[in-house]
C-alpha positions in Angstrom: 110.5 -122.7 39.7 110.1 -126.5 39.6 111.4 -128.6 42.6 115.2 -128.7 42.7 116.5 -131.6 40.6 118.9 -134.1 42.1 122.2 -134.6 40.3 120.9 -137.6 38.3 117.9 -135.6 37.1 120.1 -132.5 36.4 122.4 -134.6 34.2 119.5 -136.1 32.3 117.8 -132.8 32.0 121.0 -131.2 30.6 121.6 -133.9 28.0 117.9 -134.1 26.9 117.5 -130.3 26.7 120.8 -129.9 24.9 119.5 -132.3 22.3 116.1 -130.6 22.0 117.6 -127.1 21.6 120.1 -128.4 19.1 117.4 -130.2 17.0 115.0 -127.2 17.2 117.7 -124.7 16.2 119.4 -126.8 13.5 117.1 -126.0 10.5 117.4 -122.2 11.2 121.2 -122.2 11.6 122.8 -119.3 9.6 119.4 -117.5 8.9 118.6 -114.1 10.1 115.8 -113.6 12.6 113.7 -111.9 10.0 113.9 -114.9 7.7 113.2 -117.3 10.5 110.1 -115.3 11.4 108.8 -115.3 7.8 109.4 -119.0 7.4 108.2 -120.5 10.7 107.1 -117.7 13.1 108.4 -119.0 16.4 110.3 -122.3 16.2 108.4 -124.6 18.6 108.7 -127.9 16.7 111.1 -129.8 14.5 111.5 -128.7 10.9 114.4 -130.6 9.3 113.1 -134.2 8.9 109.3 -134.0 9.0 108.2 -134.5 12.6 111.6 -136.0 13.7 114.3 -134.1 15.5 117.9 -134.5 14.4 120.8 -133.5 16.6 124.1 -132.2 15.4 127.7 -131.7 16.7 126.5 -129.7 19.7 124.7 -132.7 21.3 127.2 -135.3 20.0 130.3 -133.5 21.4 128.6 -133.0 24.8 127.6 -136.7 24.8 131.1 -137.8 23.9 132.5 -135.7 26.8 130.0 -137.2 29.1 131.0 -140.7 27.8 134.7 -139.9 28.5 133.9 -138.7 32.0 131.9 -141.9 32.7 134.7 -144.0 31.3 137.8 -142.5 33.0 136.8 -139.8 35.4 137.9 -136.2 35.6 141.7 -136.5 35.8 142.7 -134.0 33.1 145.3 -136.1 31.3 143.3 -139.2 31.2 140.1 -137.3 30.3 141.8 -135.4 27.4 143.3 -138.7 26.1 140.0 -140.5 26.1 138.1 -137.5 24.6 140.8 -137.0 21.9 140.3 -140.6 20.8 136.5 -140.2 20.8 136.7 -137.0 18.9 138.9 -138.5 16.1 136.5 -141.4 15.7 133.6 -139.0 15.7 135.2 -136.9 12.9 135.7 -139.9 10.7 132.0 -140.8 11.0 131.4 -137.7 8.9 129.2 -135.6 11.2 127.3 -132.7 9.5 127.3 -129.2 10.9 130.8 -129.4 12.3 132.5 -126.0 12.8 135.6 -125.1 10.9 137.8 -124.8 14.0 136.7 -128.3 15.3 137.2 -129.8 11.8 140.8 -128.4 11.5 141.5 -129.5 15.1 140.2 -133.0 14.4 142.4 -133.4 11.4 145.4 -132.3 13.5 144.5 -134.8 16.2 144.1 -137.6 13.7 147.8 -137.2 12.8 149.1 -137.1 16.3 148.7 -133.5 17.5 147.9 -133.1 21.2 146.0 -129.8 20.9 143.8 -128.0 18.5 143.9 -124.7 16.5 143.8 -121.1 17.5 140.1 -120.4 17.0 137.6 -118.5 19.0 134.7 -120.6 17.7 131.9 -122.2 19.7 133.2 -125.8 19.8 134.9 -125.8 23.1 132.1 -124.0 24.9 129.2 -125.9 23.5 130.2 -129.2 25.1 131.3 -127.8 28.5 128.0 -127.6 30.3 128.2 -131.2 31.4 131.2 -130.5 33.5 129.2 -128.1 35.6 126.9 -130.8 36.8 129.2 -133.8 36.7 132.1 -132.2 38.6 131.0 -130.4 41.8 134.6 -129.5 42.7 135.6 -126.2 41.1 139.3 -127.0 40.8 138.7 -130.3 39.2 136.0 -128.8 36.9 138.3 -126.1 35.7 141.3 -128.4 35.2 139.3 -130.8 33.2 137.6 -128.0 31.3 140.9 -126.4 30.3 142.4 -129.7 29.1 139.4 -130.7 27.0 138.9 -127.2 25.5 142.5 -127.0 24.3 142.1 -130.3 22.4 140.2 -128.3 19.7 140.5 -124.6 20.5 143.6 -122.9 21.9 142.4 -119.3 21.7 142.0 -117.9 25.2 138.5 -116.7 24.4 137.4 -120.2 23.5 139.1 -121.9 26.5 137.8 -119.3 29.0 134.4 -119.4 27.3 134.3 -123.2 27.9 135.2 -122.6 31.6 132.6 -119.9 31.8 129.9 -122.3 30.5 130.9 -124.9 33.0 130.9 -122.4 35.9 127.6 -120.9 34.8 126.1 -124.4 34.7 127.5 -125.2 38.1 125.6 -122.2 39.4 122.4 -123.4 37.7 120.3 -123.1 40.8 121.4 -119.6 41.7 119.8 -116.4 40.3 121.1 -116.3 36.7 122.8 -112.9 37.0 124.5 -114.0 40.3 125.7 -117.2 38.7 127.0 -115.3 35.6 128.9 -112.8 37.8 130.5 -115.6 39.8 131.4 -117.4 36.5 133.2 -114.3 35.3 136.0 -115.2 37.8 137.4 -117.6 35.2 137.3 -115.0 32.4 140.4 -112.8 32.1 140.6 -112.0 28.4 139.0 -108.5 27.8 137.5 -109.4 24.4 135.5 -112.1 26.1 134.8 -110.5 29.4 133.5 -107.2 28.0 130.7 -108.8 25.9 129.7 -110.9 28.9 129.6 -107.9 31.1 127.5 -106.1 28.5 125.1 -109.0 28.5 124.7 -108.7 32.3 124.0 -105.0 32.0 121.5 -105.2 29.0 118.3 -106.0 30.7 114.9 -107.1 29.1 114.9 -106.0 25.5 113.6 -107.6 22.3 115.9 -110.5 21.2 116.7 -108.8 17.9 118.0 -105.8 19.8 120.0 -108.0 22.1 121.6 -109.7 19.1 122.5 -106.4 17.6 124.0 -104.9 20.8 125.9 -108.1 21.8 126.8 -109.4 18.4 125.7 -112.7 16.8 128.6 -113.8 14.7 129.0 -117.4 15.6 132.2 -116.8 17.6 132.4 -117.6 21.3 132.4 -114.0 22.8 129.2 -113.1 21.0 127.5 -116.4 21.3 128.1 -116.7 25.0 127.0 -113.1 25.6 123.8 -113.7 23.8 123.1 -116.9 25.7 124.0 -115.3 29.0 121.5 -112.5 28.3 118.8 -115.0 27.3 119.5 -117.0 30.4 118.9 -114.0 32.6 115.5 -113.3 30.9 114.2 -116.9 30.5 115.8 -119.1 33.1 112.4 -119.8 34.7 110.3 -119.5 31.6 108.8 -122.7 30.0 111.5 -124.4 28.0 110.0 -123.9 24.6 109.3 -120.2 25.3 112.9 -119.5 26.1 114.4 -121.6 23.3 112.0 -120.2 20.7 112.8 -116.6 21.6 116.5 -117.3 21.4 116.3 -119.1 18.0 114.4 -116.0 16.8 117.7 -114.0 17.0 119.1 -116.1 14.1 122.7 -116.9 13.6 124.3 -120.0 15.1 120.9 -121.2 16.3 121.6 -124.8 17.0 124.5 -123.8 19.3 122.7 -121.0 21.1 119.6 -123.2 21.6 121.7 -126.1 22.8 123.6 -124.0 25.3 120.4 -122.5 26.6 118.9 -126.0 26.8 121.9 -127.3 28.8 121.4 -124.6 31.4 117.6 -124.9 31.5 117.7 -128.7 31.7 120.3 -128.6 34.5 118.3 -126.1 36.5 114.9 -127.7 36.1 115.6 -131.4 35.4 114.1 -133.7 32.8 110.5 -133.7 34.1 109.5 -130.3 32.7 110.7 -130.9 29.1 108.2 -131.4 26.3 107.6 -135.2 26.1 106.1 -135.0 22.6 109.3 -133.6 21.3 111.5 -136.0 23.2 109.5 -138.9 21.7 110.3 -137.6 18.3 114.1 -137.2 18.7 115.6 -139.6 16.1 116.5 -142.8 17.9 119.9 -144.6 17.9 123.2 -143.1 18.8 122.8 -139.8 20.6 119.0 -140.2 20.7 116.9 -139.8 23.9 117.4 -143.4 25.1 121.2 -143.3 24.6 121.4 -139.9 26.4 119.3 -141.3 29.3 121.7 -144.3 29.7 124.7 -141.9 29.6 123.2 -139.7 32.3 122.5 -142.7 34.5 126.1 -144.0 34.0 127.5 -140.6 35.1 125.2 -140.4 38.1 125.9 -143.9 39.3 129.5 -144.2 38.4 129.0 -147.1 36.1 130.6 -147.7 32.7 129.1 -145.7 29.9 126.6 -147.3 27.5 127.8 -148.8 24.3 126.6 -147.5 21.0 127.2 -148.6 17.4 129.7 -146.4 15.6 128.6 -148.1 12.3 125.0 -147.0 13.0 126.2 -143.5 13.7 128.1 -143.4 10.4 125.2 -144.8 8.4 122.8 -142.3 10.0 125.1 -139.4 9.0 125.4 -140.6 5.5 121.6 -141.1 5.2 121.0 -137.5 6.5 123.4 -135.8 4.2 120.8 -135.6 1.3 118.3 -134.2 3.8 120.7 -131.5 5.0 121.7 -130.6 1.4 118.0 -130.5 0.3 117.2 -128.2 3.2 120.2 -126.0 2.2 119.0 -125.7 -1.4 115.4 -125.0 -0.2 116.7 -121.9 1.6 117.5 -120.4 -1.8 113.8 -120.1 -2.6 112.4 -119.1 0.8 
């Protein structure tokens, strides 16, 4: 294992590795493992926009939560209020790849609601890893995690799934199975707890078998079980090896790879991430430089970096034809 990262390095590693996992997994989202293997073999480079990596909602929501934490701190009411405002603005910048539950919740929030919809989708969990590094106090972490999760997803599986991710990330330096067992303390709903326990019991099998046993539907119980299993196997493998294997399972690949990336980056820090890929993350809002400034603000307790919401909107609009063309290309693969 690499030297233990300090908090600043863990924050940066988490945000950068989330972005890399997201960008690597995005072109394969929704495909089966067999189709991914036929098309690309193992996914070890970007495939959506030539050599450039493009992040989606997984990275952006994690970054927005980090931004809110840097701006107002962890007090649950203030954090939820700030994140709610950020989320509504983000929704109306027309992000692509947004989950249905998060979309429905964002529309509710736009018109004054204070909580989201009853969905067990991945949206609440996929942004929660930052809490595990930013908030060392467990009580503060769980209170903040619960408040932010319920802004979009009120289903107990989604809320407890977000808390589980935060606790698993908080235990990033422990043996992965030990950290997962400790994180189970926040999971009380049987239909979430049982898949996670199955992941802990599964052991080293091919990723296709793990996906078949644990499920790979794009809902939080299956997604978190699959990521927990992968984390046990590859926590100390090279970043690209672990991410590529997990993407090879198919399904919600940008989210599974982003979640694995968050855990890996928090455990190992930023120094072991592939610099050639980081250099080819699309610049601008939620690019590598923006995420670095955001990690620095969190670590130092300084105001979060500014970014252009207009640039974010224009980037999304420019990328829609690329995403649509990629979707149509799937029909002939």
